[in-house]
N, C-alpha and C positions, 0 to 999 in steps of 0.2 A: 773196338771195331764193331761193325753192323752184323747183325746176325743174318741168317738166311731169310728168316721170316721179313725182316725189315726190307732187304733187297727184293723181296718178291712183292711187297706192297708198293715199293717206288717203281717197279718195273710196270705193275698194273696202272698205276697212276699215269705214268707216262703214255701208256697206250691209250688211255681214255681221253687224255688231252689231245692226243694225235687224231683220234676219231673226232672230237668235237672241232678241231681246226679243219679236218676235212669236210665235215658237214656245213660249216660256215662258209668255207670257199665255194662248195657247191650252191649254197643259196645266193651268194653274191654273183655267181655266174648266171643263176637263173634269173634273177633280178635285172641284170645288165642285158640279157636276151630279151625280156620282156619290154624294156624301155626302147630297145631298137625296133621292136615291131611298130608298125603304123596303127594308129588309132582306128577303130571301126568308123566308117562314114554313117552319119545319121541318115535316116530315111526322110525323104523330102515328101510332104504329104500335099496333094493337089487341093485346091479351093473346095472341090465337092467332097473330098475325103475329110477335110478339117469340118465342114459344114455337118457331115454325118457323124463325126465323133462328138461335135458339140450337142447335136440332137439327141445323140445316145445318152450323154451325161444328163440332159434335162429330163428325158423320159425316165431315167433311173432315179432322179431326184423326185419327180412325180409320183412315180410308183411307190417310193419310200413314204412319201407324205400321205397317199391315199392308204397305203397299209397302216400307217400310224393312226389316221383317223378312223379307219375301220376297226382297228383294235380298241380304241376310246369308246366308239359307239357300241361295240359289242360288250364292253366291261360296264357301260351304263345300262344297257339292256339286261345284262345279268343282275346288276344292283336292283333295279325295279322289279325284276322277276322274284328275286330273293326277298324284297320287301313285301311284295304282293303275296308270296307264299307265306309269309310270317303272319300276315293280317288275315289271311284266307281260313283260319281256323274257326274258332268259336266266335270271333269278332264280326265275321260276315254272315252269320246265322240272320234268317229272315226276321227273328224276334228282336235282334239287337239294334235299337235305334241310337246308339251313341255317335258322337260327332265323327269319330275315326272311322267306324263302320259305314256310316252314310257316306263320308267323302270317298271311301275306297269304292263302294259301289257304283257311286257317280262317275269316278275316273275309268273304272273297269268297262261300264257301259259307253263311256265317251269314245274309248279306243276303236270301238266298231265302227264308228261314223268317219269315213276318209275326210270330210270337210271340216272336222274340228281342228282348230288351230292350237298351238302351243302357247306357252306364256308370252313369247316375243310378239310384239305388236308392230306391224308395218304401217309406215304412213306415206302419204303422197308427198314427194320433196317440193312440189310448188305450193299445193294449198294445205298441208299439214293434216288433211282428214285420214282416217283409219282405212287401210286396204286390206282385203281379204280374197281367198281364191274361191270361184265358184265351183261347182260339182264338175264342170266341164273343164277345169283347169285355168279359166280366163281370171285375170286379176281386176277385181271390181270395187267400187267406192260408192258411198252415198252422195248422188248429186243433188238431193232435195233434202233439207233440214227442217226441223220442227219449228224454228224461228226464222225471221227475217222476211223480205218482201219477196214473193214468188214471181213477180214481174221484173225484179231488178236484174239486169244484165251487166255484167261487168264491162268496164271501157276496153279492157284487153280483149274481150270477145267480139268487139265491135271492128269490122274491117276498117283499115285506114281510108279516109277519104269519103266515109259514109256515115249517115246519122239514122238513129232509129227512133221509132214512136209506135205506141200501143194506140190502136184506133178501136173505137166501139163498132162492132159489126151488128149488134142489135140491142134493143133496149125493150125490156119487159116482152121478150118474144117477138118484137116488131123489128124487121131488117132495116137498117137505116141505109137505104139505097141511095138517097140524095146526098148524105153526108160522105159515104164511101166514094160516090162519084166526084164530089169535088176534091177529096183527098187525092184520088188518082190523077185528076186534072193538074193537081198541084205536084206531081211528080213522084208520089209515094207508091211503091210496088211491095207486095207481100213477100216476106222472107220464108224459104221453103224449110221443111223439117231437116232435109239432108244437109243444111248448113251446120247443124249442131247434132250429129249423130246420136241417137239414143236419148237426148235429153227431153224433147217434146214429141218424140213419136219415132217410127220406124227409122232406121239408119238411112235407108236409100228412098225415102218417100219425099216426093216433090211437091205435096200439098202444103198450104200455108200454115204457118204457127198459130194456133188460136188456144187462148186460155181464158175461160169464163167469159165468153162472147166478146173477148177483146183480141184482136189480130196484131200481129207484129209486122209492121212495114217499115222499108228503108227508101232512102233516096240520097243522091250526091250531097256532100256537106256544103258545096257551093249553093245549091238551090235553097237549103235550109238558112244559110247565112244571109242570102238575099231577101227571104221571106222575114227574117227577123229585122232586118234593117228597115223593111217596108212597115212593119208593125210598129217599131220604135218612132219611125217619123209620123205615122198616122197618130199615135198617142200624143206625140209632142204638139202636133198641129191642133189637135182637139184641146189641150190644155191651155194653148195660146189663145184659141178662139173664145173659151170660157173665161179666161182672165180679162180679155179685151171687152167683153159683154158685162162682166161684173166688177164695177169699179166703185167701191164704198166711197162717199164723199163726206167731209166734215161739215157741220151745220153752217160755218162762217163763210165756207167756200161754195154754198149752194147758190149760185147767182141766176141760173137759169134751169128751167125745165127741159132736160134732154131726154134722149132715147135710151141712156145707160141704166143697166141695173144698178139699184142702190139697195143697201141694207137698211131695214126698217125694223126696230124693237118695239114691241108692245106688250102690256100686261094685262091679262084678261082677269076680270073680276070673279068672285066666287060664285058657282052656280046657285041658283035661287031654292033648288030642291035639297040643297045641303044645309043643315042647321048650323048656326054659328057655334064657335066653341064656347064652353061653359067658363073658361078661364080667360084673363086679360093678356094679351101679348105685348110683351115687353119690346118696343120698337126703338132701335138705335137711332136717336137723333142726328147723328152724323150721316146716316144713309139718306135721309129724306130732305137735306138742306140742298 
């Protein structure tokens, strides 16, 4: 037979099981009640609200990137300051001429000049020449080089449908008025400096371009092509005329004395004031036959 203690344990276990069953039943009721409740409706955003939300996300990303870049720059500055502080002891004394001290002093002095560029070199994407910032912030490059023809003008710089030519304005200080007048009658007009701002003079100057007494002139390409055709025609006519006048004849075909120009070969004798050579000249007999 079970003892009283065993009966008490059994009764306590039955009470615990009854409590667990009651809790599980209560949880099932709450879950069923939640399933019966309608799901909350999602808030429909307008187009302006969506744009504002996207803009806020973009601004947050940009700010995060700026903060990251600022942190990196600050770390680099701290690193450079630490390196400068490390080298600013005895190595930066006036008597120290070691390479490290010299370079450090030069870098420290260069930092005071706002126009000094860093190690990165910018280049023009078209010409490939080095670009730098002027003191007023403008991006400048060298338009004149130490080599090459200073009168050269790239075909890309000549306007479509026009031709360029350098014309002498003066020779040895004397103005070539007649020559300039003839060129102007041929359709040539001076090119102003404003065509190429800053290359040959002030940006807005309407004065003609002049380099070493040579002026840059222009005219329509049709006039230049016409002039070249006339020059080529005149040259060909001159060659034809000379060929018609100069007709070498063979000895056996020389039947009558005409007005044509004929080639004639003669050998002049030795001048009398020159002494004859002291040695005998060996003459090839095949040449004198």
